C-alpha positions in Angstrom: -1.6 7.1 -11.1 -1.3 3.5 -12.2 2.3 2.2 -12.4 3.3 0.9 -15.8 5.5 -2.3 -15.8 7.4 -3.9 -18.6 4.9 -6.7 -18.6 2.2 -4.2 -19.9 4.3 -2.7 -22.7 3.5 -3.5 -26.3 6.0 -5.9 -27.9 7.4 -3.3 -30.3 7.9 -0.8 -27.5 9.6 -3.4 -25.3 11.8 -4.3 -28.3 12.8 -0.7 -28.8 13.8 -0.4 -25.1 15.8 -3.6 -25.2 17.6 -2.5 -28.4 19.0 0.4 -26.4 20.8 -2.0 -24.1 23.0 -5.0 -25.0 22.5 -8.7 -25.8 23.8 -9.5 -22.4 21.4 -7.2 -20.7 18.5 -8.8 -22.6 19.6 -12.2 -21.5 19.7 -11.0 -17.9 16.3 -9.4 -18.1 14.8 -12.8 -19.0 15.1 -13.9 -15.4 12.7 -11.2 -14.2 9.5 -13.1 -15.1 8.2 -15.7 -17.6 6.5 -13.0 -19.6 9.6 -10.8 -19.8 11.5 -14.0 -20.9 9.0 -14.6 -23.7 9.4 -11.0 -24.9 13.2 -11.0 -24.5 13.5 -14.1 -26.7 11.3 -12.6 -29.4 12.6 -12.1 -33.0 11.5 -8.5 -32.7 14.1 -7.9 -30.0 17.0 -9.9 -31.4 16.6 -8.6 -35.0 17.6 -5.2 -33.6 21.0 -6.7 -32.5 21.7 -8.3 -35.9 23.6 -6.3 -38.5 21.3 -4.4 -40.7 22.6 -6.3 -43.7 22.6 -9.7 -42.0 20.7 -11.3 -44.9 23.5 -10.3 -47.3 26.1 -11.6 -44.9 24.2 -14.9 -44.7 24.4 -15.2 -48.5 28.2 -15.0 -48.3 28.6 -17.8 -45.8 30.7 -20.8 -46.9 28.4 -23.1 -44.8 24.7 -22.1 -44.5 23.5 -21.7 -40.9 20.5 -23.5 -39.5 18.5 -21.4 -37.0 15.0 -21.4 -35.6 15.0 -17.8 -34.2 16.8 -14.5 -34.5 18.3 -15.1 -31.0 19.8 -18.3 -32.2 21.0 -16.6 -35.4 22.7 -13.9 -33.3 24.3 -16.6 -31.2 25.7 -18.4 -34.3 27.0 -15.2 -35.8 28.8 -14.3 -32.6 31.1 -17.3 -33.5 33.5 -16.9 -36.4 32.0 -17.8 -39.7 33.9 -18.3 -43.0 32.6 -16.0 -45.8 33.5 -15.0 -49.4 34.7 -18.5 -50.5 36.6 -19.0 -47.3 38.9 -15.9 -47.7 37.4 -13.9 -44.8 35.8 -14.5 -41.4 32.8 -12.6 -40.1 31.5 -12.4 -36.6 29.4 -10.2 -34.3 31.0 -9.1 -31.0 28.5 -10.5 -28.4 29.0 -7.7 -25.8 28.4 -4.8 -28.3 26.8 -6.4 -31.3 29.5 -4.7 -33.5 30.9 -6.3 -36.7 34.3 -8.1 -36.7 36.2 -9.2 -39.8 39.3 -11.2 -40.5 41.0 -11.2 -43.8 42.7 -14.6 -44.5 46.3 -14.7 -45.8 44.9 -15.3 -49.3 43.0 -12.0 -49.1 46.2 -10.1 -48.3 48.8 -8.6 -50.6 52.1 -10.4 -49.5 55.2 -9.4 -51.5 56.5 -12.4 -53.5 53.9 -14.7 -51.9 53.3 -16.4 -55.3 57.0 -17.3 -55.6 57.7 -20.8 -53.9 61.3 -19.9 -53.2 60.2 -17.2 -50.8 56.8 -18.3 -49.4 54.9 -21.5 -49.1 51.1 -22.0 -48.7 50.0 -24.9 -46.6 47.0 -26.1 -44.4 47.5 -25.8 -40.6 45.2 -27.5 -38.2 45.3 -24.5 -35.8 44.0 -22.1 -38.4 40.4 -21.4 -39.3 41.3 -20.9 -42.9 42.1 -23.6 -45.5 45.7 -22.5 -45.7 48.3 -20.1 -44.3 51.4 -18.5 -45.7 54.8 -19.4 -44.3 57.9 -17.4 -45.0 60.7 -19.5 -46.3 63.4 -16.9 -46.7 63.4 -13.3 -48.0 65.0 -9.9 -47.3 62.0 -7.8 -48.4 59.1 -8.4 -46.0 55.8 -6.6 -46.9 52.3 -7.6 -45.9 49.3 -5.4 -46.8 45.5 -5.6 -46.3 42.5 -3.6 -47.5 38.9 -3.4 -46.3 36.1 -1.0 -47.0 34.8 0.9 -43.9 31.2 0.4 -45.1 31.5 -3.3 -44.1 32.2 -2.3 -40.5 29.9 -0.9 -37.8 29.6 2.9 -38.0 30.5 5.3 -35.1 32.9 2.6 -33.7 36.6 2.6 -32.8 38.4 -0.4 -34.4 41.8 -2.0 -34.0 43.6 -3.9 -36.7 45.9 -6.8 -35.9 48.2 -9.0 -38.0 47.7 -12.6 -36.8 50.9 -14.7 -37.0 52.9 -17.4 -35.5 56.6 -18.4 -35.6 58.0 -21.6 -36.9 60.7 -23.3 -34.8 63.2 -22.4 -37.5 62.3 -18.7 -37.4 65.3 -16.4 -37.9 66.2 -12.8 -38.7 62.7 -11.4 -38.0 63.8 -9.3 -35.0 67.1 -8.1 -36.2 65.5 -4.8 -37.1 62.1 -3.4 -36.2 59.3 -3.8 -38.7 57.2 -0.8 -39.6 53.4 -1.0 -39.0 50.9 1.5 -40.3 47.2 2.0 -40.9 45.5 4.6 -43.1 41.9 5.7 -43.5 41.2 8.8 -45.5 43.5 11.6 -44.1 44.2 9.7 -40.9 47.3 7.6 -40.5 48.8 5.8 -37.5 52.3 4.4 -37.6 54.8 2.7 -35.4 57.4 -0.1 -35.2 57.5 -3.5 -33.7 60.0 -6.3 -33.3 58.8 -9.6 -34.7 59.4 -12.0 -31.8 57.5 -14.1 -29.4 55.4 -12.0 -26.9 57.1 -10.0 -24.2 55.8 -7.6 -21.6 53.8 -4.8 -23.3 54.7 -1.2 -23.1 52.3 1.8 -23.3 50.2 1.9 -26.4 47.1 3.7 -27.6 44.9 1.3 -25.6 46.2 2.9 -22.4 45.0 6.4 -23.4 41.5 7.3 -22.0 38.8 6.5 -24.5 37.7 10.1 -25.2 41.3 11.2 -25.8 41.9 8.1 -27.9 39.1 8.9 -30.3 40.5 12.5 -30.7 43.9 11.0 -31.4 42.4 8.6 -34.0 40.6 11.5 -35.7 43.8 13.5 -36.0 45.8 13.2 -39.3 48.8 11.3 -38.0 49.3 9.4 -34.8 52.7 8.1 -33.9 52.3 5.2 -31.5 54.8 3.7 -29.1 53.9 0.2 -30.4 53.7 -2.7 -28.0 55.2 -6.0 -29.0 53.3 -9.0 -30.2 50.7 -10.4 -27.9 49.6 -14.0 -27.4 46.0 -15.0 -28.0 43.8 -17.6 -26.4 43.6 -19.5 -29.7 47.4 -20.0 -29.7 48.2 -17.4 -32.4 50.1 -14.1 -31.9 48.7 -10.7 -32.8 50.6 -7.6 -33.8 48.9 -4.3 -33.6 48.9 -2.5 -36.9 46.9 0.5 -35.8 43.6 2.0 -34.6 41.0 4.2 -36.2 37.5 5.6 -35.6 35.0 4.5 -38.2 32.4 7.3 -38.6 29.9 6.9 -41.4 31.3 6.7 -44.9 32.9 4.5 -47.5 36.7 4.6 -47.4 39.4 2.0 -47.5 41.3 0.9 -44.5 44.9 0.3 -45.6 47.0 -1.8 -43.2 50.6 -2.7 -43.5 53.6 -4.4 -41.9 57.0 -4.2 -43.6 60.7 -4.5 -43.0 62.5 -3.5 -46.2 65.5 -1.6 -44.9 67.6 -4.5 -43.8 69.3 -6.6 -46.5 69.6 -9.7 -44.2 67.5 -12.8 -44.8 64.6 -13.7 -42.5 62.2 -16.6 -42.4 59.8 -18.7 -40.3 56.9 -16.2 -40.1 53.5 -17.9 -40.4 50.7 -15.5 -41.5 47.1 -16.4 -40.8 45.5 -13.0 -41.7 44.5 -9.5 -40.4 41.7 -9.1 -37.9 39.6 -5.9 -37.4 37.6 -5.7 -34.2 36.0 -3.1 -32.1 37.9 -1.5 -29.2 36.4 0.4 -26.2 
């Protein structure tokens, strides 16, 4: 019986096989032979890694992308792109080709944010958005974000993170723990966190084995022993708001951080936005 090699497969069959792997696997396969490289670089293969609604996403970009192939388009979308008049950021996670979103501060509901006595809006060179929100002084701190699950990748576990920083003058933010929560349908996760610069993390949902974690996220209420803020490579600090499993549906993800129990004043929190990204 004659052995069938990848070189002899029809392009559509090869594309289907490659679509069951990952973008990184496809790139590695290109070193096998020149013919495999040609097929691995084809639009047929890379279109399967693009979001099914990638044309609609391209229409929402602030700056149009120039690309000569679907592989190049995937590469460009794997880097953060401003969409929706600069109020959100979209990207594709390169290892899993899952969708990632970030809601800018202007896309969030921040209590009293329109009042210049309590909050100020300003550009910041470290931010990818045109402006961020900086807390002047307030006693009632409440930040909320909403996103439809239909915008995210189905059958995927997601984490939501508030992206912040602290001004040199920051005060009163860690006097009491802030409450964090995330709701999707009848699922709710909740916890507490002290708003301070990163410290050594404690156990969180990420330390639970993936199978058990999905079960926990599908239960109605999950009380997490919330880890503290974590420093990112881009210089910002992220605060975990919660995790959820996105099945297939159209529901709203409701994310919140608040500290409304203390009557003391607090200030110096800089808010860039809320990021939603896949977790393993």
